[in-house]
One Martini backbone bead per residue (centre of mass of N, CA, C, O) as a GRO file, in nm:
protein
  355
    1MET     BB    1   7.657   6.390   8.834
    2LYS     BB    2   7.945   6.525   8.869
    3LYS     BB    3   8.118   6.673   9.135
    4ILE     BB    4   8.250   7.011   9.095
    5ALA     BB    5   8.493   7.194   9.270
    6LEU     BB    6   8.543   7.547   9.350
    7VAL     BB    7   8.795   7.689   9.556
    8VAL     BB    8   8.800   8.009   9.681
    9GLY     BB    9   9.048   8.025   9.895
   10ALA     BB   10   9.230   7.743   9.962
   11THR     BB   11   9.447   7.853  10.203
   12GLY     BB   12   9.255   7.895  10.415
   13ILE     BB   13   9.069   7.800  10.667
   14THR     BB   14   8.814   7.741  10.503
   15GLY     BB   15   8.922   7.630  10.227
   16SER     BB   16   9.106   7.393  10.324
   17ASN     BB   17   8.888   7.238  10.485
   18LEU     BB   18   8.690   7.209  10.254
   19ALA     BB   19   8.868   7.061  10.051
   20GLN     BB   20   8.914   6.814  10.230
   21GLU     BB   21   8.612   6.733  10.254
   22LEU     BB   22   8.550   6.697   9.956
   23VAL     BB   23   8.751   6.471   9.900
   24SER     BB   24   8.634   6.272  10.119
   25GLN     BB   25   8.345   6.282   9.939
   26GLY     BB   26   8.442   6.263   9.614
   27TRP     BB   27   8.532   6.522   9.496
   28GLN     BB   28   8.613   6.730   9.250
   29THR     BB   29   8.900   6.943   9.329
   30TYR     BB   30   8.955   7.293   9.327
   31GLY     BB   31   9.230   7.531   9.407
   32LEU     BB   32   9.216   7.879   9.453
   33ALA     BB   33   9.512   8.092   9.425
   34ARG     BB   34   9.792   8.282   9.426
   35HIS     BB   35   9.923   8.051   9.638
   36PRO     BB   36   9.886   7.706   9.584
   37GLU     BB   37   9.999   7.586   9.870
   38ASN     BB   38   9.953   7.314  10.062
   39LEU     BB   39   9.736   7.138   9.971
   40PRO     BB   40   9.534   6.907   9.985
   41THR     BB   41   9.500   6.601   9.912
   42GLY     BB   42   9.344   6.603   9.580
   43VAL     BB   43   9.403   6.898   9.502
   44THR     BB   44   9.373   7.119   9.238
   45PRO     BB   45   9.572   7.365   9.139
   46ILE     BB   46   9.507   7.730   9.111
   47GLN     BB   47   9.658   8.003   8.959
   48ALA     BB   48   9.529   8.330   9.063
   49ASP     BB   49   9.405   8.659   8.994
   50LEU     BB   50   9.106   8.820   9.072
   51PHE     BB   51   9.196   9.105   8.928
   52ALA     BB   52   9.282   8.926   8.668
   53ILE     BB   53   9.085   8.829   8.418
   54ASP     BB   54   9.279   8.698   8.217
   55ASP     BB   55   9.409   8.508   8.420
   56LEU     BB   56   9.146   8.367   8.502
   57GLN     BB   57   9.063   8.256   8.227
   58GLN     BB   58   9.315   8.083   8.185
   59ALA     BB   59   9.296   7.910   8.451
   60LEU     BB   60   8.969   7.822   8.374
   61GLN     BB   61   8.942   7.689   8.083
   62ASP     BB   62   8.935   7.364   8.207
   63VAL     BB   63   8.702   7.456   8.409
   64ALA     BB   64   8.376   7.291   8.524
   65PRO     BB   65   8.186   7.377   8.762
   66THR     BB   66   7.910   7.301   8.982
   67HIS     BB   67   8.069   7.427   9.236
   68LEU     BB   68   8.093   7.732   9.431
   69PHE     BB   69   8.351   7.849   9.665
   70ILE     BB   70   8.362   8.148   9.864
   71ASN     BB   71   8.679   8.234  10.066
   72THR     BB   72   8.735   8.555  10.009
   73TRP     BB   73   8.955   8.840  10.101
   74VAL     BB   74   9.019   9.193  10.151
   75ARG     BB   75   9.221   9.448  10.306
   76ARG     BB   76   9.174   9.786  10.348
   77ALA     BB   77   9.181  10.117  10.458
   78THR     BB   78   8.878  10.117  10.363
   79GLU     BB   79   8.549  10.041  10.312
   80ALA     BB   80   8.527  10.141  10.023
   81GLU     BB   81   8.760   9.956   9.926
   82ASN     BB   82   8.644   9.691  10.021
   83VAL     BB   83   8.395   9.695   9.845
   84LYS     BB   84   8.528   9.714   9.568
   85ASP     BB   85   8.733   9.467   9.581
   86ASN     BB   86   8.543   9.235   9.680
   87ALA     BB   87   8.344   9.259   9.447
   88THR     BB   88   8.541   9.211   9.214
   89MET     BB   89   8.626   8.923   9.277
   90VAL     BB   90   8.347   8.794   9.258
   91ARG     BB   91   8.267   8.896   8.977
   92ASN     BB   92   8.495   8.774   8.810
   93VAL     BB   93   8.441   8.470   8.863
   94LEU     BB   94   8.146   8.476   8.764
   95ASP     BB   95   8.202   8.579   8.476
   96VAL     BB   96   8.394   8.352   8.380
   97LEU     BB   97   8.173   8.115   8.440
   98SER     BB   98   7.913   8.190   8.280
   99SER     BB   99   7.972   8.060   7.988
  100LYS     BB  100   7.969   7.753   8.084
  101LYS     BB  101   7.699   7.657   8.233
  102THR     BB  102   7.770   7.469   8.520
  103VAL     BB  103   7.661   7.624   8.753
  104GLN     BB  104   7.447   7.544   9.039
  105HIS     BB  105   7.628   7.656   9.292
  106VAL     BB  106   7.671   7.923   9.542
  107ALA     BB  107   7.908   7.971   9.808
  108LEU     BB  108   7.922   8.215  10.074
  109VAL     BB  109   8.166   8.358  10.287
  110THR     BB  110   8.146   8.542  10.580
  111GLY     BB  111   7.995   8.708  10.871
  112LEU     BB  112   7.931   8.899  11.167
  113LYS     BB  113   7.963   9.180  11.023
  114HIS     BB  114   7.673   9.183  10.924
  115TYR     BB  115   7.579   9.277  11.233
  116LEU     BB  116   7.844   9.452  11.360
  117GLY     BB  117   8.011   9.558  11.134
  118PRO     BB  118   8.265   9.710  11.016
  119PHE     BB  119   8.577   9.792  11.093
  120GLU     BB  120   8.501  10.108  11.135
  121ALA     BB  121   8.213   9.988  11.306
  122TYR     BB  122   8.282   9.773  11.530
  123ALA     BB  123   8.091   9.727  11.786
  124LYS     BB  124   7.952   9.996  11.860
  125GLU     BB  125   7.832  10.220  12.039
  126GLY     BB  126   7.483  10.255  11.934
  127ALA     BB  127   7.522   9.973  11.723
  128LEU     BB  128   7.391   9.731  11.879
  129PRO     BB  129   7.289   9.423  11.866
  130GLU     BB  130   7.093   9.170  11.914
  131THR     BB  131   7.109   8.887  12.120
  132PRO     BB  132   7.099   8.668  11.923
  133LEU     BB  133   7.202   8.622  11.610
  134ARG     BB  134   6.990   8.664  11.324
  135GLU     BB  135   6.918   8.607  10.993
  136GLU     BB  136   6.671   8.831  10.982
  137GLN     BB  137   6.846   9.053  11.018
  138PRO     BB  138   6.914   9.345  10.908
  139ARG     BB  139   7.084   9.556  10.756
  140LEU     BB  140   7.303   9.789  10.786
  141ASP     BB  141   7.355  10.149  10.756
  142LEU     BB  142   7.633  10.040  10.600
  143PRO     BB  143   7.916   9.990  10.474
  144ASN     BB  144   7.977   9.647  10.332
  145PHE     BB  145   8.151   9.390  10.191
  146TYR     BB  146   7.947   9.164  10.235
  147TYR     BB  147   7.716   9.292  10.076
  148ALA     BB  148   7.869   9.312   9.807
  149GLN     BB  149   7.911   9.009   9.770
  150GLU     BB  150   7.619   8.924   9.774
  151ASP     BB  151   7.520   9.097   9.532
  152GLU     BB  152   7.687   8.948   9.320
  153VAL     BB  153   7.550   8.674   9.357
  154TYR     BB  154   7.257   8.758   9.304
  155ALA     BB  155   7.299   8.867   9.016
  156ALA     BB  156   7.418   8.604   8.892
  157ALA     BB  157   7.180   8.418   8.960
  158GLN     BB  158   6.977   8.569   8.782
  159ARG     BB  159   7.141   8.533   8.515
  160ASP     BB  160   7.229   8.197   8.546
  161GLY     BB  161   7.042   8.005   8.754
  162PHE     BB  162   7.157   7.970   9.029
  163SER     BB  163   7.218   7.877   9.338
  164TRP     BB  164   7.236   7.983   9.693
  165SER     BB  165   7.467   8.060   9.971
  166VAL     BB  166   7.506   8.192  10.306
  167HIS     BB  167   7.791   8.216  10.540
  168ARG     BB  168   7.800   8.291  10.910
  169PRO     BB  169   8.056   8.300  11.095
  170HIS     BB  170   8.234   8.299  11.344
  171THR     BB  171   8.501   8.240  11.480
  172VAL     BB  172   8.761   8.067  11.327
  173ILE     BB  173   8.874   7.730  11.388
  174GLY     BB  174   9.201   7.677  11.250
  175LYS     BB  175   9.429   7.590  11.002
  176ALA     BB  176   9.632   7.883  10.883
  177VAL     BB  177   9.891   8.012  10.741
  178GLY     BB  178   9.859   8.368  10.709
  179ASN     BB  179   9.607   8.449  10.836
  180LEU     BB  180   9.416   8.737  10.922
  181MET     BB  181   9.198   8.543  11.098
  182ASN     BB  182   9.359   8.388  11.391
  183LEU     BB  183   9.288   8.300  11.700
  184GLY     BB  184   9.398   8.018  11.765
  185SER     BB  185   9.697   8.065  11.674
  186THR     BB  186   9.748   8.318  11.842
  187LEU     BB  187   9.711   8.183  12.121
  188ALA     BB  188   9.931   7.969  12.083
  189VAL     BB  189  10.167   8.167  12.052
  190TYR     BB  190  10.127   8.328  12.309
  191ALA     BB  191  10.150   8.086  12.505
  192SER     BB  192  10.438   8.006  12.416
  193ILE     BB  193  10.569   8.271  12.507
  194CYS     BB  194  10.489   8.252  12.802
  195LYS     BB  195  10.642   7.990  12.861
  196HIS     BB  196  10.928   8.088  12.777
  197THR     BB  197  10.918   8.366  12.972
  198GLY     BB  198  10.699   8.355  13.224
  199ARG     BB  199  10.445   8.468  13.149
  200LYS     BB  200  10.133   8.575  13.153
  201PHE     BB  201   9.800   8.485  13.060
  202ILE     BB  202   9.643   8.757  12.927
  203TRP     BB  203   9.358   8.910  12.914
  204PRO     BB  204   9.261   9.135  12.638
  205GLY     BB  205   8.966   9.206  12.697
  206SER     BB  206   8.652   9.239  12.790
  207ALA     BB  207   8.401   9.207  13.016
  208ALA     BB  208   8.177   9.102  12.828
  209GLN     BB  209   8.349   8.862  12.715
  210TRP     BB  210   8.429   8.729  12.983
  211GLU     BB  211   8.121   8.697  13.101
  212GLY     BB  212   7.992   8.615  12.849
  213LEU     BB  213   7.850   8.477  12.591
  214SER     BB  214   7.974   8.232  12.348
  215ASP     BB  215   8.105   8.153  12.015
  216VAL     BB  216   8.216   7.923  11.756
  217THR     BB  217   8.397   7.808  11.447
  218ASP     BB  218   8.463   7.530  11.304
  219ALA     BB  219   8.597   7.448  11.005
  220SER     BB  220   8.453   7.169  10.979
  221ILE     BB  221   8.154   7.269  11.017
  222LEU     BB  222   8.154   7.464  10.784
  223ALA     BB  223   8.208   7.259  10.562
  224LYS     BB  224   7.953   7.092  10.608
  225GLN     BB  225   7.750   7.322  10.547
  226LEU     BB  226   7.835   7.390  10.263
  227ILE     BB  227   7.769   7.110  10.142
  228TRP     BB  228   7.480   7.084  10.235
  229ALA     BB  229   7.365   7.344  10.094
  230SER     BB  230   7.465   7.253   9.794
  231THR     BB  231   7.277   6.954   9.826
  232THR     BB  232   7.007   7.095   9.942
  233GLU     BB  233   6.709   7.194   9.845
  234GLY     BB  234   6.603   7.341  10.122
  235ALA     BB  235   6.885   7.539  10.120
  236LYS     BB  236   6.825   7.726   9.907
  237ASN     BB  237   6.843   8.059   9.910
  238THR     BB  238   7.021   8.101  10.190
  239ALA     BB  239   7.096   8.214  10.513
  240PHE     BB  240   7.373   8.118  10.744
  241ASN     BB  241   7.448   8.033  11.037
  242ILE     BB  242   7.776   7.923  11.197
  243VAL     BB  243   7.826   7.695  11.464
  244ASN     BB  244   7.893   7.448  11.691
  245GLY     BB  245   7.639   7.456  11.937
  246ASP     BB  246   7.781   7.597  12.164
  247VAL     BB  247   7.852   7.750  12.484
  248PHE     BB  248   8.056   8.013  12.642
  249ARG     BB  249   8.301   8.132  12.870
  250TRP     BB  250   8.602   8.281  12.893
  251LYS     BB  251   8.640   8.239  13.205
  252TRP     BB  252   8.650   7.927  13.146
  253LEU     BB  253   8.853   7.886  12.894
  254TRP     BB  254   9.119   8.036  12.956
  255PRO     BB  255   9.237   7.843  13.184
  256ARG     BB  256   9.230   7.589  13.001
  257ILE     BB  257   9.439   7.685  12.802
  258ALA     BB  258   9.663   7.730  13.004
  259ASP     BB  259   9.678   7.435  13.102
  260TRP     BB  260   9.764   7.309  12.832
  261PHE     BB  261  10.048   7.487  12.850
  262GLY     BB  262  10.147   7.542  13.151
  263ILE     BB  263  10.008   7.815  13.256
  264SER     BB  264   9.922   8.140  13.371
  265ALA     BB  265   9.624   8.299  13.441
  266VAL     BB  266   9.465   8.617  13.346
  267GLY     BB  267   9.207   8.808  13.393
  268TYR     BB  268   8.993   9.035  13.428
  269ALA     BB  269   9.121   9.383  13.554
  270GLY     BB  270   8.943   9.661  13.446
  271ALA     BB  271   9.092   9.622  13.156
  272VAL     BB  272   9.207   9.655  12.852
  273ARG     BB  273   9.472   9.425  12.701
  274PRO     BB  274   9.617   9.430  12.427
  275LEU     BB  275   9.779   9.206  12.222
  276ALA     BB  276   9.933   9.404  12.039
  277VAL     BB  277  10.095   9.511  12.283
  278GLU     BB  278  10.198   9.249  12.422
  279MET     BB  279  10.339   9.155  12.116
  280GLN     BB  280  10.521   9.391  11.983
  281HIS     BB  281  10.820   9.250  12.098
  282ASP     BB  282  10.813   8.919  11.990
  283ALA     BB  283  10.976   8.844  11.733
  284ALA     BB  284  11.253   8.760  11.860
  285ILE     BB  285  11.141   8.547  12.049
  286TRP     BB  286  11.030   8.362  11.826
  287GLN     BB  287  11.295   8.304  11.688
  288ALA     BB  288  11.417   8.159  11.933
  289ILE     BB  289  11.205   7.939  11.958
  290ALA     BB  290  11.234   7.820  11.672
  291GLN     BB  291  11.534   7.742  11.702
  292GLN     BB  292  11.518   7.562  11.958
  293HIS     BB  293  11.260   7.373  11.822
  294GLY     BB  294  11.243   7.352  11.506
  295LEU     BB  295  11.066   7.537  11.351
  296VAL     BB  296  10.898   7.630  11.043
  297ASN     BB  297  10.837   7.929  11.178
  298ASP     BB  298  10.986   8.264  11.257
  299ARG     BB  299  10.726   8.441  11.180
  300LEU     BB  300  10.499   8.605  11.361
  301SER     BB  301  10.322   8.758  11.139
  302SER     BB  302  10.230   8.466  11.002
  303LEU     BB  303  10.077   8.343  11.278
  304ALA     BB  304   9.973   8.621  11.397
  305SER     BB  305   9.652   8.821  11.485
  306PRO     BB  306   9.602   9.044  11.724
  307TRP     BB  307   9.404   9.250  11.604
  308HIS     BB  308   9.168   9.043  11.570
  309THR     BB  309   9.151   8.940  11.859
  310ASP     BB  310   9.082   9.219  11.974
  311LEU     BB  311   8.819   9.257  11.821
  312ASP     BB  312   8.672   9.015  11.948
  313LEU     BB  313   8.753   9.047  12.270
  314GLY     BB  314   8.660   9.376  12.276
  315ARG     BB  315   8.373   9.359  12.290
  316PRO     BB  316   8.078   9.518  12.448
  317ILE     BB  317   7.954   9.229  12.387
  318GLU     BB  318   7.789   8.962  12.371
  319VAL     BB  319   7.840   8.673  12.136
  320MET     BB  320   7.575   8.505  11.967
  321THR     BB  321   7.409   8.241  11.777
  322ASP     BB  322   7.159   8.156  11.550
  323MET     BB  323   7.037   7.830  11.375
  324LYS     BB  324   6.756   7.804  11.238
  325ASN     BB  325   6.785   7.767  10.925
  326SER     BB  326   6.938   7.483  10.954
  327ARG     BB  327   6.788   7.324  11.173
  328THR     BB  328   6.502   7.323  11.020
  329ARG     BB  329   6.661   7.165  10.761
  330GLY     BB  330   6.872   6.932  10.909
  331PHE     BB  331   7.117   7.060  11.050
  332SER     BB  332   7.317   6.872  11.318
  333ALA     BB  333   7.588   6.957  11.368
  334PHE     BB  334   7.861   6.910  11.613
  335GLN     BB  335   8.095   7.103  11.833
  336SER     BB  336   8.344   7.119  12.050
  337THR     BB  337   8.518   7.388  12.157
  338GLU     BB  338   8.743   7.270  12.325
  339ASP     BB  339   8.829   7.070  12.101
  340SER     BB  340   8.902   7.276  11.888
  341PHE     BB  341   9.147   7.393  12.035
  342PHE     BB  342   9.306   7.131  12.114
  343THR     BB  343   9.333   7.019  11.828
  344LEU     BB  344   9.488   7.255  11.714
  345PHE     BB  345   9.729   7.255  11.908
  346ALA     BB  346   9.822   6.967  11.840
  347ARG     BB  347   9.875   7.020  11.542
  348LEU     BB  348  10.081   7.248  11.571
  349ARG     BB  349  10.281   7.067  11.723
  350ASP     BB  350  10.314   6.832  11.520
  351GLU     BB  351  10.400   7.060  11.283
  352LYS     BB  352  10.603   7.270  11.409
  353ILE     BB  353  10.467   7.562  11.494
  354ILE     BB  354  10.478   7.474  11.787
  355PRO     BB  355  10.634   7.358  12.090
   0.00000   0.00000   0.00000
């Protein structure tokens, strides 16, 4: 039977890289987004609003996917609103596809807030999990939109009889302009501003993150695991952590990133120095950089998400993950983290996103 993929959230870091990998493996691939622009070659765009079920039904009337990949979320002012709206989006697309009876597998991408807590209580003292983070660790006793999304998938799987997988990446490294959680591109833009202005490349985070072990998730390795889990019998109905497979310390990687850009690095110096503060007046500087170098985007706010980088790098514990569930089932892909960053930086430069 032909494998037909519907990628929900196809313009983000996860979705766009997944769609590209699916096409390269010969899948018929549809990419759904509110603004499905600049999708990888070979992806059929579908424009729809996940909150407007009539709109969604119309957009999907001629689409009968065998595999559904959900890579989308919205952030609201409170976690109660996050739970409500993120559950609604997942439920709506599952309900619209239910009557088609073609879906064999649903893969949902969430993340490490499953273990570290929602935005309102993220990695707070007194509620810190043991690391490495393991898939069998129980849910926290807190509202969390990741749990709400999972529950929608579980309920629909019981109703419709498809298999499922949940994928929990650490910070995802990859290209996606306008993404709300984009550490790699944020650091590239910050480093470019430092080079232009002669400023130091200042570590914004905590001592624990600077000194401790960490890992990240390349978008390409996440895509590989998503496809593997959706097509491997022994991987069905399981939750998976997904990271590159190596570990590093930021005190080692930070100066290497600075060297790539030809700037001077400053490490942890006794206090957190948030990137959101460091970059708060840089919008006009970025416009000048973009004009000087003929860059494709002069809006700093659409390229960098310092608030999210601060969230990750400011955590009071080292954070790394265990990949037992997929390793013991045969998933062996590996990616060098240093290469993840440098490959991204080179791509951003080639595509005139940074100078």
